[in-house]
A tleap script that builds the chain and sets N, CA, C and O, in Angstrom:
source leaprc.protein.ff14SB
mol = sequence {
  NMET ASP PRO GLU PHE ASP LEU LEU PHE ALA
  GLU THR VAL GLU VAL TRP HIE SER PHE ASP
  HIE GLU THR VAL SER LEU PRO GLY ASP GLU
  PHE ALA GLY ALA MET LEU ARG MET LEU ARG
  ALA THR ALA ASP LEU VAL ARG ASN HIE ALA
  ASP ARG ILE TRP SER LEU HIE VAL ASP HIE
  HIE GLY PHE ALA LEU ALA ALA THR ALA SER
  GLY GLU TRP GLU ASN GLY SER PRO VAL ARG
  ILE SER ARG CYS LEU GLN VAL THR VAL HIE
  GLU GLY ARG ILE THR ARG ILE CYS GLU PHE
  GLY ASP ARG GLN GLN ARG LEU PRO LEU ASP
  GLU ALA LEU ARG ALA ALA GLY ARG PHE ARG
  CSER
}
set mol.1.N position { 24.552 32.473 -50.926 }
set mol.1.CA position { 23.943 31.913 -49.744 }
set mol.1.C position { 23.137 32.992 -49.024 }
set mol.1.O position { 23.457 34.179 -49.082 }
set mol.2.N position { 22.108 32.555 -48.362 }
set mol.2.CA position { 21.231 33.459 -47.639 }
set mol.2.C position { 21.972 34.047 -46.434 }
set mol.2.O position { 22.451 33.295 -45.585 }
set mol.3.N position { 22.074 35.384 -46.346 }
set mol.3.CA position { 22.791 35.986 -45.216 }
set mol.3.C position { 22.066 35.796 -43.885 }
set mol.3.O position { 22.657 36.015 -42.827 }
set mol.4.N position { 20.800 35.394 -43.919 }
set mol.4.CA position { 20.051 35.177 -42.694 }
set mol.4.C position { 19.835 33.684 -42.416 }
set mol.4.O position { 18.914 33.316 -41.688 }
set mol.5.N position { 20.677 32.834 -42.991 }
set mol.5.CA position { 20.587 31.390 -42.800 }
set mol.5.C position { 20.564 31.017 -41.323 }
set mol.5.O position { 19.851 30.098 -40.920 }
set mol.6.N position { 21.341 31.728 -40.522 }
set mol.6.CA position { 21.422 31.404 -39.093 }
set mol.6.C position { 20.103 31.607 -38.367 }
set mol.6.O position { 19.922 31.067 -37.275 }
set mol.7.N position { 19.169 32.372 -38.940 }
set mol.7.CA position { 17.872 32.588 -38.299 }
set mol.7.C position { 16.997 31.338 -38.317 }
set mol.7.O position { 15.972 31.295 -37.638 }
set mol.8.N position { 17.389 30.322 -39.085 }
set mol.8.CA position { 16.658 29.054 -39.088 }
set mol.8.C position { 16.870 28.275 -37.793 }
set mol.8.O position { 16.100 27.367 -37.478 }
set mol.9.N position { 17.907 28.629 -37.048 }
set mol.9.CA position { 18.322 27.843 -35.894 }
set mol.9.C position { 18.007 28.549 -34.581 }
set mol.9.O position { 18.084 29.774 -34.479 }
set mol.10.N position { 17.651 27.745 -33.578 }
set mol.10.CA position { 17.413 28.264 -32.233 }
set mol.10.C position { 18.714 28.790 -31.647 }
set mol.10.O position { 19.784 28.620 -32.232 }
set mol.11.N position { 18.614 29.417 -30.510 }
set mol.11.CA position { 19.798 29.948 -29.840 }
set mol.11.C position { 20.830 28.844 -29.606 }
set mol.11.O position { 22.032 29.064 -29.755 }
set mol.12.N position { 20.346 27.648 -29.237 }
set mol.12.CA position { 21.211 26.478 -29.051 }
set mol.12.C position { 20.640 25.324 -29.869 }
set mol.12.O position { 19.432 25.086 -29.869 }
set mol.13.N position { 21.523 24.613 -30.562 }
set mol.13.CA position { 21.124 23.468 -31.382 }
set mol.13.C position { 21.868 22.238 -30.882 }
set mol.13.O position { 23.082 22.274 -30.679 }
set mol.14.N position { 21.127 21.147 -30.686 }
set mol.14.CA position { 21.750 19.866 -30.344 }
set mol.14.C position { 21.969 19.087 -31.634 }
set mol.14.O position { 21.094 19.035 -32.498 }
set mol.15.N position { 23.141 18.485 -31.751 }
set mol.15.CA position { 23.488 17.711 -32.940 }
set mol.15.C position { 23.960 16.335 -32.486 }
set mol.15.O position { 24.795 16.214 -31.589 }
set mol.16.N position { 23.414 15.304 -33.116 }
set mol.16.CA position { 23.748 13.917 -32.783 }
set mol.16.C position { 24.010 13.164 -34.085 }
set mol.16.O position { 23.309 13.367 -35.077 }
set mol.17.N position { 25.030 12.287 -34.079 }
set mol.17.CA position { 25.352 11.441 -35.245 }
set mol.17.C position { 25.307 9.979 -34.826 }
set mol.17.O position { 25.774 9.623 -33.744 }
set mol.18.N position { 24.753 9.145 -35.672 }
set mol.18.CA position { 24.611 7.724 -35.340 }
set mol.18.C position { 25.953 7.022 -35.202 }
set mol.18.O position { 26.035 5.988 -34.539 }
set mol.19.N position { 26.997 7.552 -35.805 }
set mol.19.CA position { 28.284 6.855 -35.756 }
set mol.19.C position { 29.107 7.176 -34.527 }
set mol.19.O position { 30.113 6.509 -34.284 }
set mol.20.N position { 28.721 8.173 -33.739 }
set mol.20.CA position { 29.458 8.394 -32.496 }
set mol.20.C position { 28.543 8.478 -31.269 }
set mol.20.O position { 29.032 8.461 -30.139 }
set mol.21.N position { 27.242 8.568 -31.471 }
set mol.21.CA position { 26.243 8.538 -30.402 }
set mol.21.C position { 26.442 9.599 -29.321 }
set mol.21.O position { 25.980 9.434 -28.193 }
set mol.22.N position { 27.128 10.682 -29.667 }
set mol.22.CA position { 27.302 11.777 -28.712 }
set mol.22.C position { 26.474 12.960 -29.161 }
set mol.22.O position { 26.422 13.272 -30.351 }
set mol.23.N position { 25.826 13.620 -28.217 }
set mol.23.CA position { 25.083 14.834 -28.512 }
set mol.23.C position { 25.962 16.034 -28.181 }
set mol.23.O position { 26.531 16.127 -27.093 }
set mol.24.N position { 26.059 16.942 -29.132 }
set mol.24.CA position { 26.830 18.164 -28.961 }
set mol.24.C position { 25.853 19.329 -29.010 }
set mol.24.O position { 24.981 19.367 -29.878 }
set mol.25.N position { 25.985 20.266 -28.103 }
set mol.25.CA position { 25.169 21.483 -28.114 }
set mol.25.C position { 26.027 22.639 -28.582 }
set mol.25.O position { 27.117 22.878 -28.064 }
set mol.26.N position { 25.508 23.357 -29.580 }
set mol.26.CA position { 26.248 24.479 -30.167 }
set mol.26.C position { 25.335 25.690 -30.270 }
set mol.26.O position { 24.123 25.539 -30.426 }
set mol.27.N position { 25.900 26.888 -30.185 }
set mol.27.CA position { 25.091 28.061 -30.485 }
set mol.27.C position { 24.576 27.954 -31.929 }
set mol.27.O position { 25.320 27.555 -32.825 }
set mol.28.N position { 23.318 28.307 -32.147 }
set mol.28.CA position { 22.711 28.170 -33.463 }
set mol.28.C position { 23.456 28.907 -34.560 }
set mol.28.O position { 23.616 28.378 -35.659 }
set mol.29.N position { 23.918 30.131 -34.278 }
set mol.29.CA position { 24.642 30.882 -35.307 }
set mol.29.C position { 25.986 30.240 -35.627 }
set mol.29.O position { 26.427 30.263 -36.776 }
set mol.30.N position { 26.636 29.669 -34.622 }
set mol.30.CA position { 27.909 28.972 -34.842 }
set mol.30.C position { 27.691 27.719 -35.694 }
set mol.30.O position { 28.475 27.436 -36.600 }
set mol.31.N position { 26.631 26.978 -35.402 }
set mol.31.CA position { 26.316 25.779 -36.181 }
set mol.31.C position { 25.993 26.144 -37.626 }
set mol.31.O position { 26.454 25.477 -38.553 }
set mol.32.N position { 25.203 27.198 -37.823 }
set mol.32.CA position { 24.862 27.645 -39.178 }
set mol.32.C position { 26.128 27.993 -39.961 }
set mol.32.O position { 26.267 27.608 -41.122 }
set mol.33.N position { 27.043 28.715 -39.332 }
set mol.33.CA position { 28.296 29.073 -39.990 }
set mol.33.C position { 29.118 27.848 -40.356 }
set mol.33.O position { 29.701 27.784 -41.438 }
set mol.34.N position { 29.164 26.873 -39.448 }
set mol.34.CA position { 29.913 25.636 -39.715 }
set mol.34.C position { 29.292 24.872 -40.884 }
set mol.34.O position { 30.007 24.322 -41.721 }
set mol.35.N position { 27.960 24.839 -40.939 }
set mol.35.CA position { 27.290 24.155 -42.051 }
set mol.35.C position { 27.650 24.809 -43.383 }
set mol.35.O position { 27.967 24.117 -44.351 }
set mol.36.N position { 27.602 26.121 -43.432 }
set mol.36.CA position { 27.922 26.833 -44.676 }
set mol.36.C position { 29.374 26.627 -45.083 }
set mol.36.O position { 29.666 26.435 -46.263 }
set mol.37.N position { 30.292 26.665 -44.109 }
set mol.37.CA position { 31.707 26.437 -44.423 }
set mol.37.C position { 31.928 25.028 -44.946 }
set mol.37.O position { 32.700 24.832 -45.884 }
set mol.38.N position { 31.249 24.027 -44.344 }
set mol.38.CA position { 31.411 22.652 -44.789 }
set mol.38.C position { 30.861 22.469 -46.210 }
set mol.38.O position { 31.474 21.785 -47.029 }
set mol.39.N position { 29.716 23.075 -46.498 }
set mol.39.CA position { 29.149 22.968 -47.850 }
set mol.39.C position { 30.058 23.609 -48.888 }
set mol.39.O position { 30.265 23.046 -49.963 }
set mol.40.N position { 30.601 24.777 -48.578 }
set mol.40.CA position { 31.526 25.441 -49.511 }
set mol.40.C position { 32.779 24.598 -49.729 }
set mol.40.O position { 33.230 24.422 -50.861 }
set mol.41.N position { 33.334 24.083 -48.640 }
set mol.41.CA position { 34.549 23.272 -48.740 }
set mol.41.C position { 34.282 21.991 -49.520 }
set mol.41.O position { 35.110 21.575 -50.330 }
set mol.42.N position { 33.136 21.364 -49.283 }
set mol.42.CA position { 32.779 20.147 -50.019 }
set mol.42.C position { 32.648 20.448 -51.499 }
set mol.42.O position { 33.137 19.685 -52.332 }
set mol.43.N position { 31.996 21.545 -51.836 }
set mol.43.CA position { 31.845 21.928 -53.251 }
set mol.43.C position { 33.206 22.200 -53.887 }
set mol.43.O position { 33.382 21.951 -55.079 }
set mol.44.N position { 34.166 22.702 -53.122 }
set mol.44.CA position { 35.509 22.946 -53.653 }
set mol.44.C position { 36.278 21.650 -53.897 }
set mol.44.O position { 37.087 21.577 -54.822 }
set mol.45.N position { 36.034 20.624 -53.076 }
set mol.45.CA position { 36.794 19.377 -53.162 }
set mol.45.C position { 36.132 18.301 -54.018 }
set mol.45.O position { 36.818 17.437 -54.564 }
set mol.46.N position { 34.812 18.345 -54.138 }
set mol.46.CA position { 34.065 17.305 -54.859 }
set mol.46.C position { 33.485 17.922 -56.136 }
set mol.46.O position { 32.613 18.789 -56.074 }
set mol.47.N position { 33.971 17.473 -57.278 }
set mol.47.CA position { 33.461 17.990 -58.557 }
set mol.47.C position { 32.011 17.565 -58.745 }
set mol.47.O position { 31.617 16.464 -58.359 }
set mol.48.N position { 31.226 18.454 -59.342 }
set mol.48.CA position { 29.815 18.177 -59.622 }
set mol.48.C position { 29.045 17.785 -58.363 }
set mol.48.O position { 28.142 16.950 -58.414 }
set mol.49.N position { 29.402 18.382 -57.252 }
set mol.49.CA position { 28.743 18.070 -55.982 }
set mol.49.C position { 27.248 18.371 -56.084 }
set mol.49.O position { 26.848 19.438 -56.549 }
set mol.50.N position { 26.436 17.421 -55.644 }
set mol.50.CA position { 24.984 17.585 -55.609 }
set mol.50.C position { 24.442 16.866 -54.386 }
set mol.50.O position { 25.041 15.909 -53.895 }
set mol.51.N position { 23.326 17.328 -53.914 }
set mol.51.CA position { 22.657 16.690 -52.786 }
set mol.51.C position { 21.225 16.424 -53.225 }
set mol.51.O position { 20.457 17.357 -53.461 }
set mol.52.N position { 20.872 15.167 -53.332 }
set mol.52.CA position { 19.532 14.809 -53.783 }
set mol.52.C position { 18.713 14.312 -52.597 }
set mol.52.O position { 19.125 13.402 -51.877 }
set mol.53.N position { 17.557 14.920 -52.409 }
set mol.53.CA position { 16.642 14.499 -51.350 }
set mol.53.C position { 15.708 13.452 -51.942 }
set mol.53.O position { 14.996 13.710 -52.913 }
set mol.54.N position { 15.722 12.267 -51.340 }
set mol.54.CA position { 14.911 11.142 -51.817 }
set mol.54.C position { 13.552 11.078 -51.151 }
set mol.54.O position { 12.574 10.632 -51.751 }
set mol.55.N position { 13.497 11.524 -49.912 }
set mol.55.CA position { 12.259 11.457 -49.155 }
set mol.55.C position { 12.229 12.612 -48.176 }
set mol.55.O position { 13.244 12.944 -47.564 }
set mol.56.N position { 11.053 13.229 -48.029 }
set mol.56.CA position { 10.895 14.331 -47.097 }
set mol.56.C position { 9.526 14.210 -46.441 }
set mol.56.O position { 8.506 14.082 -47.117 }
set mol.57.N position { 9.524 14.253 -45.115 }
set mol.57.CA position { 8.282 14.214 -44.347 }
set mol.57.C position { 8.311 15.400 -43.385 }
set mol.57.O position { 9.263 15.570 -42.624 }
set mol.58.N position { 7.254 16.220 -43.429 }
set mol.58.CA position { 7.168 17.405 -42.581 }
set mol.58.C position { 5.924 17.300 -41.707 }
set mol.58.O position { 4.847 16.947 -42.186 }
set mol.59.N position { 6.083 17.612 -40.412 }
set mol.59.CA position { 4.926 17.714 -39.531 }
set mol.59.C position { 5.167 18.865 -38.552 }
set mol.59.O position { 6.152 19.591 -38.687 }
set mol.60.N position { 4.295 19.034 -37.586 }
set mol.60.CA position { 4.403 20.185 -36.691 }
set mol.60.C position { 5.587 20.101 -35.720 }
set mol.60.O position { 5.899 21.090 -35.057 }
set mol.61.N position { 6.245 18.952 -35.622 }
set mol.61.CA position { 7.420 18.799 -34.749 }
set mol.61.C position { 8.735 19.041 -35.481 }
set mol.61.O position { 9.774 19.206 -34.841 }
set mol.62.N position { 8.707 19.064 -36.814 }
set mol.62.CA position { 9.925 19.240 -37.582 }
set mol.62.C position { 9.830 18.518 -38.905 }
set mol.62.O position { 8.788 18.528 -39.562 }
set mol.63.N position { 10.927 17.891 -39.291 }
set mol.63.CA position { 10.922 17.155 -40.550 }
set mol.63.C position { 11.978 16.060 -40.535 }
set mol.63.O position { 12.917 16.076 -39.739 }
set mol.64.N position { 11.792 15.115 -41.439 }
set mol.64.CA position { 12.762 14.030 -41.630 }
set mol.64.C position { 13.029 13.939 -43.118 }
set mol.64.O position { 12.129 14.110 -43.940 }
set mol.65.N position { 14.276 13.668 -43.449 }
set mol.65.CA position { 14.611 13.519 -44.856 }
set mol.65.C position { 15.678 12.459 -45.054 }
set mol.65.O position { 16.490 12.183 -44.171 }
set mol.66.N position { 15.648 11.875 -46.241 }
set mol.66.CA position { 16.694 10.945 -46.678 }
set mol.66.C position { 17.336 11.590 -47.895 }
set mol.66.O position { 16.644 12.035 -48.810 }
set mol.67.N position { 18.660 11.638 -47.901 }
set mol.67.CA position { 19.367 12.322 -48.984 }
set mol.67.C position { 20.679 11.615 -49.297 }
set mol.67.O position { 21.216 10.865 -48.481 }
set mol.68.N position { 21.177 11.876 -50.500 }
set mol.68.CA position { 22.475 11.360 -50.912 }
set mol.68.C position { 23.284 12.496 -51.524 }
set mol.68.O position { 22.844 13.151 -52.468 }
set mol.69.N position { 24.468 12.716 -50.971 }
set mol.69.CA position { 25.420 13.654 -51.560 }
set mol.69.C position { 26.244 12.859 -52.568 }
set mol.69.O position { 26.632 11.720 -52.309 }
set mol.70.N position { 26.503 13.471 -53.708 }
set mol.70.CA position { 27.271 12.752 -54.727 }
set mol.70.C position { 28.155 13.719 -55.501 }
set mol.70.O position { 28.025 14.938 -55.393 }
set mol.71.N position { 29.037 13.148 -56.266 }
set mol.71.CA position { 29.974 13.893 -57.093 }
set mol.71.C position { 31.145 12.994 -57.404 }
set mol.71.O position { 31.022 11.769 -57.414 }
set mol.72.N position { 32.284 13.615 -57.659 }
set mol.72.CA position { 33.481 12.809 -57.932 }
set mol.72.C position { 34.720 13.546 -57.455 }
set mol.72.O position { 34.788 14.775 -57.426 }
set mol.73.N position { 35.690 12.731 -57.085 }
set mol.73.CA position { 36.983 13.271 -56.690 }
set mol.73.C position { 37.712 13.768 -57.927 }
set mol.73.O position { 37.299 13.490 -59.052 }
set mol.74.N position { 38.777 14.491 -57.721 }
set mol.74.CA position { 39.576 15.026 -58.820 }
set mol.74.C position { 40.050 13.923 -59.763 }
set mol.74.O position { 40.197 14.154 -60.964 }
set mol.75.N position { 40.292 12.720 -59.223 }
set mol.75.CA position { 40.764 11.606 -60.056 }
set mol.75.C position { 39.622 10.896 -60.790 }
set mol.75.O position { 39.857 9.927 -61.511 }
set mol.76.N position { 38.394 11.374 -60.610 }
set mol.76.CA position { 37.248 10.801 -61.303 }
set mol.76.C position { 36.500 9.726 -60.544 }
set mol.76.O position { 35.439 9.293 -60.994 }
set mol.77.N position { 37.014 9.279 -59.407 }
set mol.77.CA position { 36.301 8.251 -58.641 }
set mol.77.C position { 35.075 8.874 -57.967 }
set mol.77.O position { 35.099 10.038 -57.568 }
set mol.78.N position { 34.005 8.082 -57.848 }
set mol.78.CA position { 32.740 8.630 -57.344 }
set mol.78.C position { 32.725 8.866 -55.836 }
set mol.78.O position { 33.428 8.209 -55.069 }
set mol.79.N position { 31.901 9.825 -55.448 }
set mol.79.CA position { 31.621 10.117 -54.046 }
set mol.79.C position { 30.113 9.923 -53.859 }
set mol.79.O position { 29.313 10.506 -54.591 }
set mol.80.N position { 29.734 9.112 -52.886 }
set mol.80.CA position { 28.311 8.924 -52.548 }
set mol.80.C position { 28.208 8.785 -51.042 }
set mol.80.O position { 28.812 7.898 -50.440 }
set mol.81.N position { 27.437 9.673 -50.447 }
set mol.81.CA position { 27.246 9.650 -49.002 }
set mol.81.C position { 25.747 9.752 -48.737 }
set mol.81.O position { 25.141 10.806 -48.928 }
set mol.82.N position { 25.165 8.653 -48.299 }
set mol.82.CA position { 23.734 8.623 -48.000 }
set mol.82.C position { 23.523 8.871 -46.512 }
set mol.82.O position { 24.327 8.459 -45.675 }
set mol.83.N position { 22.430 9.550 -46.205 }
set mol.83.CA position { 22.126 9.805 -44.803 }
set mol.83.C position { 20.651 10.139 -44.646 }
set mol.83.O position { 19.964 10.496 -45.603 }
set mol.84.N position { 20.190 10.012 -43.410 }
set mol.84.CA position { 18.840 10.416 -43.026 }
set mol.84.C position { 18.982 11.426 -41.902 }
set mol.84.O position { 19.835 11.279 -41.027 }
set mol.85.N position { 18.150 12.445 -41.930 }
set mol.85.CA position { 18.148 13.459 -40.893 }
set mol.85.C position { 16.773 13.527 -40.256 }
set mol.85.O position { 15.750 13.490 -40.939 }
set mol.86.N position { 16.767 13.628 -38.944 }
set mol.86.CA position { 15.543 13.889 -38.207 }
set mol.86.C position { 15.773 15.245 -37.528 }
set mol.86.O position { 16.665 15.393 -36.693 }
set mol.87.N position { 14.955 16.220 -37.903 }
set mol.87.CA position { 15.165 17.588 -37.447 }
set mol.87.C position { 13.967 18.032 -36.607 }
set mol.87.O position { 12.821 17.961 -37.050 }
set mol.88.N position { 14.252 18.487 -35.401 }
set mol.88.CA position { 13.208 18.968 -34.499 }
set mol.88.C position { 13.134 20.490 -34.600 }
set mol.88.O position { 14.151 21.183 -34.560 }
set mol.89.N position { 11.912 20.990 -34.730 }
set mol.89.CA position { 11.676 22.428 -34.838 }
set mol.89.C position { 10.755 22.854 -33.699 }
set mol.89.O position { 9.737 22.214 -33.436 }
set mol.90.N position { 11.123 23.934 -33.031 }
set mol.90.CA position { 10.293 24.488 -31.956 }
set mol.90.C position { 10.161 25.987 -32.194 }
set mol.90.O position { 11.157 26.693 -32.349 }
set mol.91.N position { 8.923 26.460 -32.220 }
set mol.91.CA position { 8.625 27.870 -32.456 }
set mol.91.C position { 9.320 28.384 -33.722 }
set mol.91.O position { 9.847 29.496 -33.754 }
set mol.92.N position { 9.307 27.549 -34.756 }
set mol.92.CA position { 9.817 27.952 -36.059 }
set mol.92.C position { 11.318 27.887 -36.245 }
set mol.92.O position { 11.831 28.310 -37.281 }
set mol.93.N position { 12.038 27.362 -35.253 }
set mol.93.CA position { 13.498 27.281 -35.361 }
set mol.93.C position { 13.985 25.872 -35.066 }
set mol.93.O position { 13.417 25.158 -34.240 }
set mol.94.N position { 15.041 25.491 -35.754 }
set mol.94.CA position { 15.636 24.167 -35.574 }
set mol.94.C position { 16.326 24.103 -34.221 }
set mol.94.O position { 17.160 24.946 -33.890 }
set mol.95.N position { 15.957 23.072 -33.433 }
set mol.95.CA position { 16.540 22.904 -32.098 }
set mol.95.C position { 17.419 21.655 -31.984 }
set mol.95.O position { 18.298 21.589 -31.124 }
set mol.96.N position { 17.180 20.668 -32.850 }
set mol.96.CA position { 17.939 19.416 -32.774 }
set mol.96.C position { 18.018 18.785 -34.152 }
set mol.96.O position { 17.051 18.796 -34.914 }
set mol.97.N position { 19.196 18.229 -34.463 }
set mol.97.CA position { 19.403 17.495 -35.708 }
set mol.97.C position { 20.041 16.159 -35.358 }
set mol.97.O position { 21.103 16.106 -34.737 }
set mol.98.N position { 19.382 15.087 -35.763 }
set mol.98.CA position { 19.934 13.740 -35.599 }
set mol.98.C position { 20.267 13.228 -37.003 }
set mol.98.O position { 19.397 13.158 -37.871 }
set mol.99.N position { 21.515 12.878 -37.210 }
set mol.99.CA position { 21.956 12.379 -38.515 }
set mol.99.C position { 22.291 10.901 -38.406 }
set mol.99.O position { 23.100 10.490 -37.574 }
set mol.100.N position { 21.657 10.115 -39.257 }
set mol.100.CA position { 21.902 8.683 -39.332 }
set mol.100.C position { 22.631 8.413 -40.637 }
set mol.100.O position { 22.129 8.738 -41.713 }
set mol.101.N position { 23.806 7.823 -40.546 }
set mol.101.CA position { 24.571 7.551 -41.758 }
set mol.101.C position { 25.656 6.529 -41.503 }
set mol.101.O position { 25.870 6.082 -40.376 }
set mol.102.N position { 26.325 6.177 -42.566 }
set mol.102.CA position { 27.407 5.202 -42.525 }
set mol.102.C position { 28.739 5.953 -42.456 }
set mol.102.O position { 29.123 6.640 -43.402 }
set mol.103.N position { 29.422 5.816 -41.353 }
set mol.103.CA position { 30.705 6.515 -41.153 }
set mol.103.C position { 31.706 6.179 -42.253 }
set mol.103.O position { 32.497 7.040 -42.638 }
set mol.104.N position { 31.694 4.970 -42.761 }
set mol.104.CA position { 32.646 4.572 -43.805 }
set mol.104.C position { 32.399 5.316 -45.111 }
set mol.104.O position { 33.349 5.615 -45.836 }
set mol.105.N position { 31.134 5.623 -45.427 }
set mol.105.CA position { 30.845 6.411 -46.627 }
set mol.105.C position { 31.364 7.835 -46.476 }
set mol.105.O position { 31.816 8.445 -47.445 }
set mol.106.N position { 31.297 8.352 -45.276 }
set mol.106.CA position { 31.651 9.749 -45.013 }
set mol.106.C position { 33.147 9.960 -44.766 }
set mol.106.O position { 33.656 11.067 -44.945 }
set mol.107.N position { 33.837 8.920 -44.362 }
set mol.107.CA position { 35.239 9.030 -43.963 }
set mol.107.C position { 36.143 9.660 -45.024 }
set mol.107.O position { 36.931 10.540 -44.677 }
set mol.108.N position { 36.071 9.256 -46.308 }
set mol.108.CA position { 36.957 9.890 -47.299 }
set mol.108.C position { 36.749 11.404 -47.415 }
set mol.108.O position { 37.718 12.146 -47.575 }
set mol.109.N position { 35.512 11.864 -47.338 }
set mol.109.CA position { 35.262 13.307 -47.398 }
set mol.109.C position { 35.821 13.993 -46.160 }
set mol.109.O position { 36.466 15.036 -46.267 }
set mol.110.N position { 35.582 13.423 -44.999 }
set mol.110.CA position { 36.121 14.012 -43.769 }
set mol.110.C position { 37.643 14.105 -43.833 }
set mol.110.O position { 38.218 15.117 -43.432 }
set mol.111.N position { 38.295 13.066 -44.331 }
set mol.111.CA position { 39.757 13.070 -44.447 }
set mol.111.C position { 40.231 14.119 -45.444 }
set mol.111.O position { 41.231 14.795 -45.200 }
set mol.112.N position { 39.522 14.265 -46.570 }
set mol.112.CA position { 39.893 15.268 -47.570 }
set mol.112.C position { 39.710 16.683 -47.011 }
set mol.112.O position { 40.552 17.553 -47.235 }
set mol.113.N position { 38.619 16.910 -46.289 }
set mol.113.CA position { 38.391 18.218 -45.678 }
set mol.113.C position { 39.472 18.531 -44.649 }
set mol.113.O position { 39.987 19.649 -44.601 }
set mol.114.N position { 39.809 17.554 -43.839 }
set mol.114.CA position { 40.844 17.737 -42.820 }
set mol.114.C position { 42.203 18.014 -43.477 }
set mol.114.O position { 42.934 18.903 -43.041 }
set mol.115.N position { 42.536 17.256 -44.519 }
set mol.115.CA position { 43.815 17.440 -45.226 }
set mol.115.C position { 43.908 18.815 -45.871 }
set mol.115.O position { 44.992 19.390 -45.967 }
set mol.116.N position { 42.766 19.343 -46.315 }
set mol.116.CA position { 42.743 20.670 -46.934 }
set mol.116.C position { 42.666 21.788 -45.887 }
set mol.116.O position { 42.657 22.972 -46.223 }
set mol.117.N position { 42.611 21.385 -44.605 }
set mol.117.CA position { 42.524 22.372 -43.530 }
set mol.117.C position { 41.196 23.095 -43.520 }
set mol.117.O position { 41.124 24.255 -43.113 }
set mol.118.N position { 40.132 22.420 -43.967 }
set mol.118.CA position { 38.842 23.090 -44.144 }
set mol.118.C position { 37.802 22.750 -43.096 }
set mol.118.O position { 36.926 23.571 -42.826 }
set mol.119.N position { 37.864 21.558 -42.486 }
set mol.119.CA position { 36.790 21.166 -41.569 }
set mol.119.C position { 37.114 19.788 -41.019 }
set mol.119.O position { 38.080 19.152 -41.441 }
set mol.120.N position { 36.310 19.337 -40.087 }
set mol.120.CA position { 36.404 17.989 -39.514 }
set mol.120.C position { 37.744 17.748 -38.838 }
set mol.120.O position { 38.431 16.767 -39.121 }
set mol.121.N position { 38.101 18.647 -37.950 }
set mol.121.CA position { 39.358 18.465 -37.209 }
set mol.121.C position { 39.231 17.392 -36.160 }
set mol.121.O position { 40.193 17.111 -35.446 }
savepdb mol mol.pdb
quit
């Protein structure tokens, strides 16, 4: 992983999810660290974990993407989590991320991460 990943983020980043409609403000470096920990933990729990970007639109305000995370649980059952992100960029740094997704698709992963003591407390 890039040791300067946190430089992509502004000093403060707002994060919003469609399934809870709450905006959380986090220090950019803290958010970057949480993202990396979640990706590592997901890769540890989901075999053949992949994230496929289906659509990407970039303009001077930021970018929007549609993606699907996939893989399989240890028992062989599939994992598929689709989502869309709208990301606002100001002066070259990410300032806001809005994630639109289905909470029911994400729930099994969140529960597995929580059970493993890895994330999503």
